[in-house]
N, C-alpha and C positions, 0 to 999 in steps of 0.2 A: 545528618547524613550528607555526604558530598553530593552536590547537584549533578555531577557527571554520573554517579552511580544511580541516582534516581532516574535520570534520563535513560540510561542503559536498561534499567529494570522495566521501564515503560515500553521500550523498543522490543525487548525480549518477550514481554507479555503480549504485545501486539502480534508478534510473529510466532507465538506459541500455539498456533492453530493451523491445522492442515489446509483449510481453505485460504487463509491469509498467506500462507507460504506459496500456495499455487498462484495467488494474485501477484505476489511479489515477483515470482519467476516470470510470469507472463508479461508484466509491465517491464521488467528488466530486459527481456528479449525484444519487445515491441517498441520500447522507448517511451510510448504513451498509449493510453487506451481509454475508451469511453466506458461508462458503466455498463451499457448494453453489450459491448464487445467482451468485457470481463465476465459478465453474467453468463453469456453464451459459452465462453471458453471453459468455465468451471462448472457449468450445468447447474446454476443456482438462480433463484428468482431475483428480479431487480431489487425488491426491498431488502432481501437478505444480503445481497451483494453490497448494496449501499451501506448497510450497517457495518459490514466488515471494512469498507473503505473509510468510513468515519473513524473507526478505531485506529486504523493505520495512519490516517492523517493527523489525528490528535497526538499520536506518539512520535510524530515527525519522521515517519517512514516514507510517507507519500506527500506530494503537493498536488494541487489541482489548478486547472485553468479553464475558464469558460470561454468558448468560442461560439457565438450565436446562441443556439439553444442546447448545445452539447457541452458537457463537462468532461474534460480529459484529465486523467490521473497520470502522474509520472513520479519517478523516484525523487525524493528530496535530495538536495546536495549532500547532506550528511549520509544518507543511505547509499547514494552513488559512490561516495568516497570510501565509506567504511564497511558497508555490508555487502555490496554487490559481488565481491570476490568470495565471500563466505557462503552465500546461498545460491 
């Protein structure tokens, strides 16, 4: 199978969840957000939010950057270029 198709399959699987779509839209609008900010916005526990973020990061939908003790998530370059207009 073409690697591009496998990559797209992973992205669509990662976004095929209501909570993860909420996370995507929130980060798209804010540019970056911490786990706590995201959890509060989508009204979900920190551990559950973290699990969703890991799935999205593994699918190359999100990237993260740690600043001091806070981890911020933002759209990956691929998502910003190819997905932000769709969602």
